[in-house]
Structures are given as structure tokens and as C-alpha cells.
C-alpha positions as CSV (number, residue, x, y, z in Angstrom):
1,X,7.4,-19.3,16.4
2,X,9.7,-17.4,13.9
3,X,11.7,-14.2,15.8
4,X,12.2,-12.1,12.9
5,X,14.4,-8.7,12.6
6,X,12.7,-6.2,10.3
7,X,14.2,-3.5,9.1
8,X,13.3,-0.6,6.1
9,X,15.8,0.7,3.5
10,X,14.2,4.4,4.1
11,X,15.4,7.1,6.6
12,X,12.6,8.9,5.7
13,X,10.3,8.4,8.5
14,X,7.1,9.0,6.9
15,X,8.6,6.6,4.4
16,X,6.0,4.0,2.5
17,X,8.4,1.2,2.9
18,X,8.5,1.9,6.9
19,X,4.5,1.8,6.6
20,X,4.9,-1.3,5.1
21,X,7.1,-2.5,7.6
22,X,5.1,-1.3,10.7
23,X,1.9,-2.8,8.7
24,X,4.1,-6.7,8.6
25,X,4.2,-6.3,12.0
26,X,0.7,-6.3,12.3
27,X,-0.5,-8.4,10.0
28,X,2.2,-11.3,10.3
29,X,1.3,-15.0,11.1
30,X,0.2,-16.3,14.7
31,X,3.5,-16.6,16.5
32,X,5.9,-14.8,14.1
33,X,7.3,-12.0,15.8
34,X,9.1,-8.8,14.0
35,X,11.2,-6.3,15.6
36,X,12.1,-3.5,14.2
37,X,15.1,-1.9,13.8
38,X,16.4,1.4,12.4
39,X,19.5,1.9,10.4
40,X,19.4,5.3,11.7
41,X,22.7,5.3,13.5
42,X,24.7,3.2,11.2
43,X,27.6,5.7,10.3
44,X,29.0,4.8,6.1
45,X,31.0,2.5,5.9
46,X,34.8,3.2,6.8
47,X,37.6,0.7,7.3
48,X,39.2,3.4,9.3
49,X,36.1,3.8,11.8
50,X,36.3,-0.3,12.1
51,X,39.8,-0.6,13.1
52,X,39.1,1.6,15.3
53,X,36.8,-0.3,16.8
54,X,32.7,-1.6,15.7
55,X,30.5,1.4,16.0
56,X,28.1,0.2,18.9
57,X,24.8,0.9,16.4
58,X,26.4,-1.6,14.2
59,X,27.2,-4.4,17.0
60,X,23.3,-3.6,18.1
61,X,22.0,-4.5,14.6
62,X,24.5,-7.6,14.1
63,X,23.6,-9.2,17.3
64,X,20.2,-8.7,16.8
65,X,20.0,-10.4,13.2
66,X,22.4,-13.4,14.8
67,X,19.6,-13.8,16.8
68,X,17.1,-13.7,15.3
69,X,14.9,-16.5,13.0
70,X,14.8,-14.6,10.1
71,X,15.3,-10.9,8.4
72,X,12.9,-8.7,6.5
73,X,13.8,-6.6,4.7
74,X,11.9,-3.7,3.2
75,X,13.4,-1.7,0.9
76,X,12.1,1.8,-1.6
77,X,14.2,2.0,-5.0
78,X,16.2,5.1,-5.7
79,X,17.6,5.2,-9.5
80,X,16.8,1.9,-10.0
81,X,18.8,0.8,-7.4
82,X,19.2,0.1,-4.0
83,X,19.7,3.3,-1.3
84,X,22.9,3.8,-0.1
85,X,21.7,3.7,3.4
86,X,20.5,0.2,2.7
87,X,24.2,-0.8,0.9
88,X,26.2,0.8,3.5
89,X,24.0,-1.8,6.0
90,X,25.0,-4.8,4.3
91,X,28.5,-3.3,4.2
92,X,28.6,-2.8,8.0
93,X,26.7,-6.1,8.7
94,X,28.7,-8.6,6.4
95,X,32.1,-7.7,8.2
96,X,34.2,-9.8,10.1
97,X,34.1,-11.4,12.6
98,X,32.6,-15.0,11.0
99,X,30.1,-15.5,10.6
100,X,28.6,-12.1,9.7
101,X,25.0,-11.2,9.9
102,X,23.9,-12.8,6.9
103,X,25.4,-15.8,6.8
104,X,23.1,-18.7,6.3
105,X,19.9,-16.2,7.5
106,X,16.4,-17.1,6.1
107,X,15.7,-13.4,4.3
108,X,12.7,-12.2,3.0
109,X,12.9,-9.1,0.0
110,X,9.9,-6.1,-0.2
111,X,9.3,-3.2,-0.9
112,X,7.0,-0.1,-2.1
113,X,7.3,2.5,-4.4
114,X,4.7,5.8,-5.7
115,X,6.3,4.6,-9.0
116,X,4.6,1.6,-11.1
117,X,7.8,-0.5,-11.3
118,X,7.6,-2.2,-7.5
119,X,11.0,-1.9,-5.9
120,X,12.1,-4.9,-8.9
121,X,15.7,-3.2,-9.3
122,X,16.0,-2.6,-5.9
123,X,15.7,-5.6,-5.0
124,X,17.7,-7.5,-7.5
125,X,20.5,-5.7,-6.7
126,X,19.8,-6.6,-2.6
127,X,19.7,-10.0,-3.7
128,X,23.0,-10.4,-5.7
129,X,24.3,-8.5,-2.6
130,X,23.3,-11.2,-0.5
131,X,23.7,-13.7,-2.5
132,X,27.6,-13.9,-1.7
133,X,26.8,-13.6,1.6
134,X,24.9,-16.9,2.1
135,X,21.7,-15.5,2.9
136,X,19.3,-17.6,2.0
137,X,16.9,-15.1,0.2
138,X,13.2,-16.0,-0.1
139,X,12.4,-16.4,-3.9
140,X,8.7,-16.8,-4.2
141,X,6.1,-14.9,-3.3
142,X,7.4,-11.6,-4.5
143,X,6.4,-8.2,-2.8
144,X,6.7,-5.6,-4.9
145,X,4.0,-2.6,-4.0
146,X,3.7,-0.3,-7.1
147,X,1.9,3.3,-6.5
148,X,1.8,3.4,-2.4
149,X,0.0,6.3,-2.3
150,X,-2.8,5.3,-2.7
151,X,-2.8,2.0,-0.6
152,X,-2.3,3.9,2.5
153,X,-4.0,6.8,4.4
154,X,-2.1,9.7,5.7
155,X,-1.0,8.3,9.0
156,X,0.7,6.0,7.3
157,X,-1.5,2.9,7.9
158,X,-2.5,0.3,4.9
159,X,-5.6,0.3,4.6
160,X,-6.3,-1.6,0.9
161,X,-7.2,-5.0,1.2
162,X,-5.6,-6.2,-1.7
163,X,-2.5,-5.6,-0.4
164,X,-3.7,-6.4,3.2
165,X,-3.8,-9.8,1.7
166,X,-1.0,-9.7,-0.5
167,X,1.5,-9.0,2.4
168,X,-0.4,-11.4,4.8
169,X,0.6,-14.2,2.1
170,X,4.3,-12.8,1.7
171,X,4.7,-13.4,5.5
172,X,3.2,-16.8,5.6
173,X,5.7,-17.5,2.6
174,X,8.4,-16.6,4.7
175,X,7.1,-18.3,7.7
176,X,7.6,-21.5,5.6
177,X,11.0,-20.4,4.3
178,X,12.5,-19.6,7.6
179,X,11.2,-23.5,8.4
180,X,12.8,-25.0,5.9
181,X,16.4,-24.1,7.5
182,X,15.4,-23.9,11.2
183,X,17.4,-26.5,13.4
184,X,15.4,-30.0,13.9
185,X,14.0,-30.4,17.9
186,X,17.1,-32.6,19.8
């Protein structure tokens, strides 16, 4: 029964990526639970702030991710790359003490965009950041949702049947990915 933390790489309340994350909660396979956490309260990374004491929002998110079986990141793409708020979160969450939040953690990355490339650049950059942190980033299946404005209704509900099916397959793949790294029962 995988317990997953889900974060969106957007601060905007009406973000397609936040909507896609909410749809993931709804469409998760039986037994998988996804607890959504936000990046809203994380301050910009600053070593002086860290030296004075880890901010409570950072500690809370680190604790949640460490306790989870997996991390689901749903991100937009800004200027062909990872949004600054998400990179900021990676910087905070990778800080000592070890093990940091990503160490040996199964991670799945997806994203939605109104454009035509499905957040490919953002996902690629995020993989580059997470790999040296020893995160186990799921290679397949992809979740790169293009023309998101056609897939959600005005309230942010995922209404496109094909996209719902794609998301379900992605989440089933993530459940299997998490199971690959689970410790055997004693």
C-alpha cells in the first residue's frame, strides 16, 4: 500500500499542474494514497537562513517525504526548464542532515502545459537535479500532458477520458516502480 507525497511545481492555485495532481489523488490505483503538499511556504534557499535553523516548512516537507514510499512531482515548464520554485524546493530538501529527502526515494515526474511539448524540458532538468541525489526516478511511462486547457474544465477537473486513462497507467507504473524498491517483509 504505497504512501506517496505529491507536490506541484507551481504556486498558482488554478494551475493545470495542481489540477493534474488532484486528479492523481482521485485516480490512484487501489491501495495507493497521495498526500498533496505545497511549496507555498518554502522561503528562497539561503545558507544564512539554514545556519540559523531549518525553516519549519522545510522540515515538515522533508519529514513527510522521508516517511513516504514515493514522491510524485507534477510540474509546469517555464522557459524550457524547471520552475524556480521547484528547483528551490530541491535545494532545500537536499540539505543535511543525511539522509536527505531524496536519498533512495522512488520518484515519478509528470507535468501539464498549454503548449505542445508536454513539459519535456522541465522534466529533463529535474531528472538531472535528482539523479546525483540518489533519487530513483521512474523512467517510464511518461506523463507529458500538452494542450492542458483542452483537458480540464473551468473548475480544474480532468475531463478528457484519454488523459484520465494515461494518468491511471502512469500511476500504476509508479506503484510498480515503488514496489521494486520496497524492503521485503521480515
